[in-house]
N, C-alpha and C positions, 0 to 999 in steps of 0.2 A: 273755523277749520279744526282747531284743537278739540273742540267739543265733539264734532263729527267723528274724528279719529278715535277719541275716547269711547264713544258709543259703539263704534264698529269693533273695537278691541273687546269691550264688555260682552257684546253679543256673541262674538266668536268664542270667547272664554266659556260662556254659558253653554253654547252648543257643543263644544268639545267635551264638556263634562257630562253630557246627557248619556244615560245608561241605556244600552240596548237590552230590552226584555222580550223574550220569546213569548208568543201567545199561548194561552191555555185554551184548548178547544173541546167543546162538548157537542156531540151529534146525537140527537134524539128526535122522537116523534111526539106530536101533541097527544095522541091517543095510543094505547098499546097496539103494537103492530099486528095486523091480521091481513093475510093475503086476500086481495079482492075488495077490501074496504077502504074507502076514501080516508085520507089522513094528511097531516102536514109534517114535512121533514124540516127540522130546525138545526141550524149550525150556529152556536154561540161562541164567539171568540173574545177573550178578555185578557187583561193584564199585559198588554203589549206596548212597546215603545221602540222606535218612533211609529207614527201612524201610517206609514207606507205599507199597505196590506191589500190583498185581493182574496175574495172568497168565491168559490164555485161549488154548486151542488151538482152531483153527478149521478147518472143512472148508468151502471157499468162504467165506461170511460167517457160517456157523452154528457155534455153540459145540459142541465135542465134549462129549458128556454124561458120558462115563466117563473116568476118568484118576486119576492120583495126583500129589500135590504133596509135595515134601520140606518138612521143617521149615525155617523161616527161621533162617539161621546167619550168623555174622559172621566176617570175616577180620581180618587185621592192619589197624590204623588205623580200626576200626569201620566197615568197608565190609561190606555184606551180600551174601549169595547165596541163590538159590532155584532149584529145578528142578521142572518139571512135565512129565509124560509120559502118553501114552495109546496103547493098541494100536489099529492101523488097518490097512486093506488098501488100498494106493494104487490109485486108479482113474484111467484116462486122462480128461483134461478137468476133473478136480477140482483145486482149489488148496488146499494145506495150509499153514497159517501159525500164527504165534504173535503174539498181541496183548498188548502190555505197557503198562500205565498206571502211571506213576510221577509222583507229585505231580499236576500238572494236565496233563501231556503224555502223549498216547496214540500209540504207534507200532505198526505191523504189520510183521512180518518173515516172508518167504516161504521155505518149504523148497525 
């Protein structure tokens, strides 16, 4: 019982010392953007902790329904990274962006 209590205290101590790091976000396309030409929109999110995060690719304010997301992976120092991408055809007058929600903060980054 003492060992169990000791382990719980150790885990709580480690968790309480975990630093919250906000994500660094990059939004770009696979090829240079040209209206009417097929391309891939990519949102790379890195350097964040804890790993509680969601990423949405948007056309104007609507979620892109198709796309792929990488597996959550970690870097040195237990910082995490994740990537989401979707095929799209850029159209004049449309806004393409990446919405990232980490912890309680939501930010939108425009391509």
